[in-house]
N, C-alpha and C positions, 0 to 999 in steps of 0.2 A: 625022266619024269620022276619028280619027287613023290615019295610015299608019304601020305598024310600021317602025321604023327610020328615021323621018323626022327628020333632024337639025335641021330648022328649027323644030321645035316644042319650046319649053323645058318641062322637067318642074317641077311645083310641089311643093315639100317643106313639110310642116307639123310643128311641134314637138309632141311627145307631151304629152298632158294632165297626166301625172304630174309632168313637169318644171316646168310652169307652177305647179302647186300648191305644189311644194317651194320655189320662189322666194318665193312669197307668205308661206309659213310663216316663213321666215328673217327677212323684213322685219318681220313682226308680232312675232317674238321679240325683235328688237333694240329695237323701240319699247317693248315691255313692260319690258325691262331698264332702258331710259332712264327710263321713268316711275317704276319702283320706286326707282331711284337718287335721282330728284328728291324723291320722297316721303320717303325715308330722310333726305335732307339737311334737309328741312323739319322732320322730327321731332327730329333732332339739334339743330337751331337752337332749336327750341322748348324742348327739355330744358335746353340751355345757359342760356336765358333764365330758366327756372324755378330752376335751381341758383343763378344769380347773384342772383335776387330773394331766395331763401332765405338765402343767405350775408349779404346786406345786412340782412335782418330779424334774423338771429341776432346780428350785430355791433351792431345798434341796441338789442337787447333788454337790459334791466338784468341784471347778474350776480346780483343778489339773487333773481332768479326761477329761477336754475339749481338744480335739485333736489340736485345734489352739494354746492354751496355751502350751500344751506339745511340739508342734513343735517349738515354740519360745524358750522355755527353752532348748531344744536340740541344737538349733542353737547357743544360748549363751554359753552353755557348750563347744561346739566345738570351738567357737571363743576364749574363755578363755584358752582352752587347747593349741590352736595354739600360742597365745601370750606367754603363759608360756614356751612352747617348744622353741620358738624363743629366749626368754630372756635367758634361760639356755644355749642354743646353743651358743648365742653371748658371754655370760659370759665365757663359756668353751673355745671358740675361743680366746677371749682376754687373758685368762690365758695362753693358749698355746703359743700365740704370745709373751707374756712377758717372758715365760720360754725360748723361742727360742732366744729372744733378750739378755737375761742375759747369756745364754750359749755362744753365739757369743762374747759377751763383755768379758767374762772370758777368752776365747781362745785368743782374741786379747791382753788382759792384760798380759798374760804369754808368749807371743811371743817375748821374750827379750833375751833369752839365758843366763839371769842373774837372779838367784833366789831372790836376794835382790831387784832388780828393779821390778820383778814380784810381790813381796810382797807389795811394795809401791803402785803399780798400783791397785792391788786388794783392799788394804785398802782405797784408795781414792774413788773407785767406791762404796764400801760398805758404807762409811760415807756419801756419797751423796745420797744414797738410790737407786742407779741404779741397785745394786745387792742385793737380799734378803739374809740374813744370820740369820734366826730365832734361830738356834741352836748353833751359834757361831763356826761352823766348819771351815769356812774360816778364822776367827780370830785365830783359833788354828794353822792353817798353817802359818799365818802371824807372829805369835809369834816365830816361828822357821824359820826365814828368809832364812837361808842357806838350808833348807829342802823343801822350796816351789817348787812344780813342775813347770817346764818351758818347752816351746817349742823353737825350734831354731828360731832366728831372721830371718825374710824374707830377701832375697837378694834385695838390693836397686836397682830399675830400674830408670835410669835417665829419667826425663820428658823433652821433647823437649822445648826449650826456645820459649816463645811467642814473637811475633813481635809487639812491641809498640814503636812508634817514638814520643818522647817528642816534643810538639809544639815549645818550646823555641829553639830547634835545627834547625828549619826551617827558611827560609827567612820570615821576618815579613810581607812582601808584597806579598808573594805567595798566590795563591787561597786557599790552604789548611789552612794557618794561618788565613786568613780573614774569611773563612767559620767557623773556630773553635771558633772565639771570643765570640759568644753568649752562649757558653757551659760552665757550671759550675757544682757544686755538691751540694747535700743536706747533711748537717752535723748536728750532735746532738748538742744541746745547752750545753755550758760548755767546754768540751774537743773538740767539733766541729769535731768529728770523721766522715769522709765521709762514707756514706753508699749507695748512689745512684747518678747517673749522672742526670742532669736536664739541660734544655735549654730554652732560652727566645723566646717567640713568640710575645710579645708586650713589651711596656715599663716596665710593672710591672707584667706580667704573665709568669710563667715558666711551662714547661711540663716535666713529668717523667712517669715512669710505675706506674700503679695503686697500685701494691703491696708495693711500696716503702713507701707509707704514710698510709697503712692500720692500723687502730687502733690508729693513732697519732692525736694530736691536734696541732694547729699552734705554741703553746708555746714550743713544743718539739724539733723543728729543725729550721734551717735557710738555706738560699741559698747563696753560695759564688761563685762569678764570677771572672775570671782573675787569677786563681791560676796556675802559671807557674813554680814556684820553691819555695824553702824555703825562698828565699830572695825576690821573687815577688809573694806575697800571694793574691793580688787582694783585693776585698772588700766583706764584709759580709752584707747580707740584712735579716732582720727579716721577718717572715711570718705573714701576716694579716689574711688570711683564706685559706682554701682549697675550691676553687670555685666549682670543680666537680671532683668526683672520679668514674670512669666507669670501673668496672671489665669486662664488656662485650666488651667495646672498648679497654681495656688494658691500659688506660691512666689516668692520674690525672693532673688537672690544678690548680696551686697554685698562689695566689696573694701575692706579696711581698710589703714591705714598700719601700718607695723611688721610684726611676725610673732607675733601672739598664740598661734597654734597650736603654736609651739615650746615655749611655757610651759604652756599649758592643755590641749594635746592636741586631737584631732579626733574627731568622732563617726563611727561605722561604720554603714552601711546594711544592713538585713536582706535586701534584694533578693528579697523575696517578699511575698505578701499576708498580712495577719493572719488568724487563724482565730477563728471565733466561740467564745467561752469562754476564749480565751487570756489569761492574766494579764499585765497591763501596768503601767507606771508613767509618770508625766508629770513631767518636770523643768522648772521654770518659775520666774518671778518674779511670783507672784500679787499684783495691786494694787501692783506696783513694789517689793514687799518683798524681803527677802533670798532668796537662792537656796533653793528648796524642792522637795520631791518629794511627789507624790500616789500612793497605791497601796501605801504601806509600812505605815502605822498601820492603814489600812483597805484591804483588798485590792480592786482594781478589775479589770474584764475588758472584752474586746471583746464587744459585744452584737449587732452586725449588721455585715455587709460588703456593699459594692456595688462597682461598677466603679472609681470614682474616690475613694471615701472609705469610712470606717467609723465606726460609733457605739461609744461606750464609756461607762462610768459613773464615770470618775475625776473628782474635784473640780477645777474650774478657776475662774478669776476674771478680772476686767479686768487686762490685762497679760500674760495667759497666751497670747495669740494668737501663733502661730508656734513655740510650744514643741514639743520633740521628744517623741513618744510611743514608749516603748521596750518591747520584749518583755522579760519577766522571765527568760526562758530564757538569753539571752546579752547582754541590754542593747543590742541593735542597734536602729536607728531603723526603726519600721514606718510612721510618718507624722508629721504635725504638727498641733497644735491649731488648728482653723480657726474654729469657732463653737460656741455653746452656748445652751441655753435650755430651756423646758419640755419640748420633744421629746427632750431628751437632748444629750449632748456629741457633736460631730462633728469627726473628724480627717480631713485630706486625706492620702491614700496617697502614697507616694513615687513620682513618675513617672520614666520613662526619661529625660526631659529634665533632671531634677534629678540623676539618677544619674551623669551625665557629669562632675559636679564632685566626685565622691567620691574620696577618697584613703585609703590604708590607715591605720587607727588605731593609735596606740601601744599600745593595750590588747590588740591582736591578737598 
């Protein structure tokens, strides 16, 4: 039994149970974190090894097994197949068209009713290369002219005469004659064979259809004005340059040497669209003949109008291309002759691009 207040007997102190448990929990938590860290490091190392193996596998794999590359190759093969198919179809079509052309040409060549003439026609086309004769079968028929097969000659159907009035047959002071004075033709250098009609819009500028000078240089042709007959041939003017050629507008503007406009005058533009039913005339060199006019002996009119051209029923012919179509009201230019055929005559309207070359006419 301890004596109270005995200093010789030491007191025994014990740590509380809660503090001991707390220290144990801390130690366990640190060990858990260390374990998780080691586990994470192992997994990261394993993942790195897998990624490296996958990279090596992809680098060793053939690019031809790549789905993107395979898709591109398939598309290229399809495209090349399409191009090849189109080429061979086009070639086959061209061959078929040539065979059709040659067959029609042979039929036309033997529509004479005369074996000798048929043989001559066939020989001519074979020599020119229009008809193929690789095995000389046609030449074999030609060698026996009297035995060459023929077809009956077609019955000749008369073509109605076209109405062209020579300007020289009109009163020189008539409005038609005065209006026609600035009109001439384009002719080839040398023989000066007329191939298109043209007309003055200034002292040294003439207008015609764009196709009349396609592929030509100024040295290839000239402009002749005042050609009324074999004895009144007018004057020829060399060409300096083609100022503008507009397939879209349907016109060409040509600069000549000299100043023909001061002698023959210039045309004036109507600066409006034609009206259906409006009386018109065409001044031209049909078939390269003397300056003539359509719409005087037999009246002609505008029959239809569209945005860029109009139809009419005036008579024209080869060499009329580019000719001015004039209103009979004031003989101003509504358009120019552009084409013709079974569907009717077509004139190209005057465009704003062409209007910029206009100058006042002496007749105004």
